[in-house]
N, C-alpha and C positions, 0 to 999 in steps of 0.2 A: 448206776448212772443211766439215765434214759437215752435210747437211741434218738438221733436228731429227728428222724421222721415221726416217731410217736410223740416226741416233745412238741413238734410243730402242730401236730393234730390236736394236742391238748391245749395249745395256745389258741387255736381257732375255736375249740370248744368253749373256752372261757370268753372269747370275744363274741361268741354267738355264731352259729353256722352261717346265717345270712343277716349279719348285722349291717349297720349303715355303710361301713367301709366296703364290705363285700358286695352289697347291693349296687353301690355306685360303680364299682369296677365291673361288675357283671353287666350292668346297663350299657356301659361303653363297649364291652366285649361283644355284646349281642349285635352291635351295628355292623361290623365287618361280617359276622355270621349271616346276618340278614342279606347283605349285599352278595355274598358268595352263593346264597340260595338262588339268586338270579343269574350269576355268572355261569354256574354249573349247567344251566339248561338253556341259555340264550341261543345256543346253536339251533335248537328246534324251531325257532321262529326266524332267526337270521338266515338260515339256509333251508327254509321251508320248501317242500316240493309243491309247486303250484300247477294249475292247469295251463296247458299250452297245446298247440297243434302245429302241423307243418304249414308253412306259408305257401299260399297258392297265388302267385303274382297275377295270373290272368283274371282272378275273380275277387281279389281283395277290393273292398269298397262297395261291393254289392251285398245285399241282404243275404246273410249266411244260410238262412232257412231254404233258400232257393237252390243252392248248389253244394252245400257242405257234405251231404251224405253221398254225393256222386264223386267227390274229390278225396274223401278220407275213409279208409276201410275201418271196420269195427273189430275190436278184440275184447272178448269177454263181455259182449253186449255194450261196450263203450267205444266211442271214437278213438282211434289210435292217436297216441301223442307223438309217435316217431316215424310213422309211415304215411304214404299217400299214394294215389293212383297216378301213373304217368300220364301227362297231358300231351296229346299228339297233334292238336290243331295248330297248323302253321301260322294262322292269323293272330295267335296270342290273344284271342277274345274269349270271354267266358262262355264257351259253348259246351253244354252238358254232354254232347256226343263226342267231344274231344278227349274225354277221360277214358283211357283203356283199362283193361282188367289187370294190367301189370302193376304190381306193388313195388314201390321204390322208397328209399330213405329220404329224409328231409334235407333240403339245402339250407333252409333258414326257418325261423319259428315265429309264431304270433303268440304272445303271452297275454294272460288275462290281467285285470287291473291290480291284482294283489302284489304288493311290493316284496321282493326277495332278492338275494344275491343271484339266484337262478335267472331272474329277469335282467338284473343290472349287468351281469357278466356273461350273458348268453350261454347258460349251461344246460340248455334243453337237451334231453336224452343223453346226458352225461352224468348219470347217477353216481358214478364212482368219484367224480370231481365234487359233487355236492356232499357226499358222505365223508370224503377226505377232509373236509373242513372240520367236522367234529373229531375225526381221528387226530388231526394235527393239534387241535385244542387239548386232547387227552395226552398226546405225546409229550407236551411241555411239562406235564406232571413228573415225568421221570427225572427231570433236572431240578425242578423247584422244590419238591417235597424233601429230597435228600439234602440239597444245599441249605434250605431254610431250617431243616431239622438240626444240621450241624451248627449253623450260625446261632440258632436258638439256644442250644446247649452250651455253646462257647461264649456268646456275647449277651444272652438274655432273651426272654420271651418277648418283652415289649419292643425291643429294637427289631427283631425278626418280623413281628406282626405289623409294625408301622411301615417299614421299608417295603415289605411284600405287598401290602395293600396299596401303597402309593404307586408301585410299579404296575399293578393291575389296572389302576385308573388311567395311567399314562398310555399304556399300550392299547387299552380298550378304546380310548378316545381317538388315538391315531388310526385304529382299525376302522372307525366309523367314517374316515375320510379316504378309504381305500379307492384307488383309481383303476385297479385291475385285480384279477383273481390271484395273481402271484403275491401282491402286496397283502391281500386279505389273509391268505393262509400263513404267510410269514408272521404277521402280527398276531394271529390266533396262537401260534406256537410261542411267540415271545411273551405274550401276556401270561400264559400259564408257567412258562419256564422261569420267569422272574417274580411272579406274584401269587401263584396258586397255593403256596405253603402257608398263607396267612390264616386260613381257616384252622389248620392243624395247630398252629402256634396259639391261636385264641382258645382252642379246645383244651390243650395241655395246660395253659395258664388257668383256665376255668376250673379244671380238675384239681390243680394244686392249691387253689384258693380256699378249698373247703375241706372239712374233715370227712372220713370215710362214709358216714351215713348221709352226707350231703351231696355226694358225687352223682348219684342217679338223678336227683332233682336238678343239679346243675347241668347235667347232660340233657335232661328234658327241656330246660329253658333254651339251651343252645340249639337243639333240634327244632323247637317251635319257631325260633327266629329264622332258621334256614328254610323251613317249610313256608313260612309267611312270605319270605323273599321269592320262592318259587311260584307261589300263587299270584303274587303281585306282578311278576314277570308276564304271566299269561294274560292278565287283565290289561297291562300296559301295551303288550303287543297287539291285542284286540283293538284297543283304543287308538294307538298311534298308526298302525298299519304301514309302518315305514321302518326298516331295519336300521337305518342310519340314525334316525331320531331316537330309536329305542336304545341303541348303544350309548349315545351321548347322555341320555337320561339316567341310565343305571350306573355308568362308570364315573361320572363327575364326582359323586360323593366320596368315592374311594381316595381321591386326591387328598382330602382333608384328614384322613386317618393318620397322616404323618405327624399331626399335632399330638398324638398319643405319647410321643417321645417326651413331651413336656408336661403332660397331664397325668398319666398313669404311673404308679409306683411299680418297680420290679418286684417279682414274687419273692418273699422271704425264704421260702423253701429252696429256691434255686440259688439265692445268695448264700445261704448256709452251706449248700452242697459245694460251693466254691470257696468256702472258708472265709467269707466276708461278713463276719458277725456284726461289726459296727453298723454297716449299711442295713443289714436285716433288722437290727434292733431299732434303728431309726424308723423303718417302715412299720414295725410292730407298735412302737410308741404312737405313731400317727393314727393307727387303727384304734388303739386304746382311747385316744382323745375323741375320735369320731363316734365310737360306739359307747363312750362314757362308761368304761369299765377299767378295772385295774388288774393286770396280770401279776401273779405271785412272783416275787423276786427269785425264789429258789428255782422256779421253772425257767426263768430267763437265764439263770446261772447254769442250769443243766444244758441249755442250748449252747452257751459259750464253751462249756467243757467238751461237748460233743463236736463242736466245730473245729477244735484243735486237730483232730484226726482228719477232718475234711480239708483243712488247710494243707496238710501233707499230701492228701490225695489230689488236690487241685493242681499240684505242681507236676503231676503226671501229664504227659502229652495226651491230647484228646484221642489221637489215633491209637495210642497204647491202651487207653481205656476200652475203646471199641474192640481192639484185638483180644483183650482179656475177656470181654463179654462173649464174643463169638467163638472164643477158644473153648468155652464150656459147652459140652454136648447138650446139656439140658437147655441152655439159652439158645443155642444154634437151632435145635429142633423147634423150640418155641417160636423163634423168628420165622422159620419156614412155614409152620402151621398157621401163624397169624397172617402171613402173606397170602396163603391160599384162601383163608376165610375172608379176608378183605377183598381179594380178587373176585370171589363169588358174589359178594355183596354188591360191588361196584358194577359188575357185568349184568347181574339180574336187575338191580335197582335202576340203573340208567337205561338198560335195554327196555324195560317195561315202560319207563317214562317216554323214551323216544318213539317206541312203537304205538303209544297211546294216541298219537295224532292221526293214525291210520284207522282207528276205530270208527264205526258208523256214528254220524252226528257232527255237532260243532266241535272242531278240533281244539279251539281255545277252552271251551267248557270241559271237554274231555280231559285235557291236560290239567286244568284246575282241579277237577274231580279226583284224578289220580294223585295229585299232590295233596289234596285235602284229606285223603284217607290216611295220610301219614300222621295227622293230628291225633285221631283216636289210637293209632298204632303206638305213638310215643307215650300217650297217656297210659295205655296198657303196659308198656315197657316200664314206665315209672312204678306202676302198681305191683309188678311181678318180680322185678330184678332183685330187690332186697328181700323178697319172700322166698323165692325158689332158687336164687343163685344164678350166676352167669352161665355155667355149663348146661344145666337142664334147659334153660330158656333157648340157648343157641341150638342145641340138638333138636328141640321140638319145632322151632319156627323155620329152620332150614328144611326139615322134613315136610312141614305144611306147605311151604312155598313150592317145593318140588311137586307135591300132589296137586295143588291148584293149577300150576302151569301145565302139567301133563294132562290134566282133565280137559283143558281147552281143545285138545285133539279129538275128543269124543262128543263135542257139542257142535251141531250143525251151524253154519254161518247165519242162517236165517233166524236163529234164536239169539238175536243180538243182546237182549237184556241179560240172559243167563251168562253169555260170554263176558259181558261187562262185569257182572257180579264176581265171576271167577277171577277175572283179570284184576279187579280191585282187591280181592282176597290174597292173591299172589303178591301184590304190591304191599299190602298190609303186613304180611308175614316177613317179607324181606326187609321192610323198614325197621321192624323190631330187631331183626338180626343185625342190621347195619348199626343201629344205636348201641346194641349190646357189644358188638365187636369194638366200637370206639372206646367204650368204658373198659372192657376187658384188656385191650392192648395197652391202655394207659396205666393199668394196674400191675401188669406182670413184669415190667422192666424197671430197673433202678433209676433214680433221679438223675445221676450224672450222665446217663445215656438215654433217658426216656424219650425225649423229643426226637433224637436221631434214629433210634430203633423203631419208634412209632412211624416216623417219616419214611424209613426204609420199607416197612410193611405197607404203608399207604402208597408208596411209589410203585412197588411191585404189584400191589392190588390194582393200580391204575391200568394195568394191562387189560383188565375187564372193561373199564370205562372207555379205553381207547378202541377196543373191538366193538363195543356196543353200538356206535353209529353205523357199523357195517351190517348189523343184523336185519334191518329192513330189506336188504338185498336178498336174504335167504327166503323171504316171503314170496319172491318172484318164482321160486321153485315149488314151494308148498307153504300155504298161508300160516300153518301152525309150527313151521320149522324153528323160528326164533324161540318160542316158548318151550319147545322140546329141549333145546340147548340149555335154556335157563333151568329147567327141571333137573337135567342130568348133573350139572355142576353143583346145584343146591343139595342133591341127594348125597353126593360124595362129601360135601362140607358137613352135612349132618353127622355122618359117621366119624369124620376126623375130629369133630368138636368133642367127642367123647374123651379124647386124650388131653384136653385142657386142664390146667389146675383151677380150683375154685378160689376166687378172691373176694368173696362177699365179706364186707365189714373188716377187711384186713388193712393194716397200715401200709401206705405206699413204701416199697423197698427203696433204700437209699444207696445200696451197693450190691455187688454181685452175689455175695453170700446170702443176703436177705432175699434176693430174687430167686435164687436156687432153692431156698428152703420152702418155697411155695409148692414144690413138687414132692 
């Protein structure tokens, strides 16, 4: 008798890896993936560090070129953003002789015309408050990924995807109407706490909709959608130049993802893992009709026979299933390993994206360029994953990312082109690693706990993306310090990846014993 997992793979093989049914479902799954490509990076433009200076009440309204250099000291050949010379003239008139040599802090600020929460909420010279916005966004993942994963494994992928996307849309729109800093960071946290798990739910559903040889292609499609979203965000931010309009533009479509509850079919693999054969058969029959093929009856019969055991397993409490998984030393170590690999990817990936706006040149174009390099990276990932396997690719690209990031320390700042090339190579390498980690983690855990364990790894990995917004502060001490940190964690990840099991072309495990057999 066939195992349910291999029987489902054979069903999809007969239906066609990307038949009409799968193409329609993938097209709809790519919409939230595209949106989350924007949501994951919107902090960079929402809380953009803009130009400002101390307000000098005595001279405001007079041509700056006549008095600015007498009122504001220079730091690193640039006018200071946070300091000014004390004014001693008792008449409060703009007398250049009234500025003493004593440097003092600002009482208030004058901001340039660029729109940002820094300007709206008067966050001048409070970099910790500005970067805290991104950290609060990342902190919400610790709740959302775990809860969405559990709900997805218990109630289904479609429900988790639709509800989480709807929640993101609601809180994102509320954030665009923030009246103070406290409301802003609260809604940043709530948006991810309730909605950020949608991308993982869409990813797991996408991986379960295809046979083993189609997973890398499916992963590539999902990544392309995410990258396109990230590039769209940069262009929208450049065009709109208003963070409130930007949020309203990108979060409104997420509200309509709730309609997926009535449009998309639940994944047959998940239904069978819950012992719900009749519902799974209904979905398979619908796919048969759409793809104009006929599944052999004996194959459908083997699905039903294998489902009887799944029905018994489905009566186990979900927590007992998780306890059984984590009670295995092999699975427990695998979880810890995947957590660190994920954390390295998120820390380096988001860290390089965030710091890209500080590169020389147009910050919008730089950000788009750093995002664009992910397209060839994912194409290369698609070409090599099924040829060389997951483990060899991970070991290699983590090592390359470490080398490129560390090399930036040896390139002078005036060689901006070479620095940009190395920067893009580092992003190229870590993008391949991130894509490979997603595929690998979705393959090494069993169906009845896959979303939950993947979500746990993603949640722990989000420590990296939570810390990433703080890395620009390191550059205040040494300009290359952020990339040195990225290099160190990537080097360790390269060594740890040697202990991963190889999963190339293997059927997704449906239970604990099948997952353990990978080792």
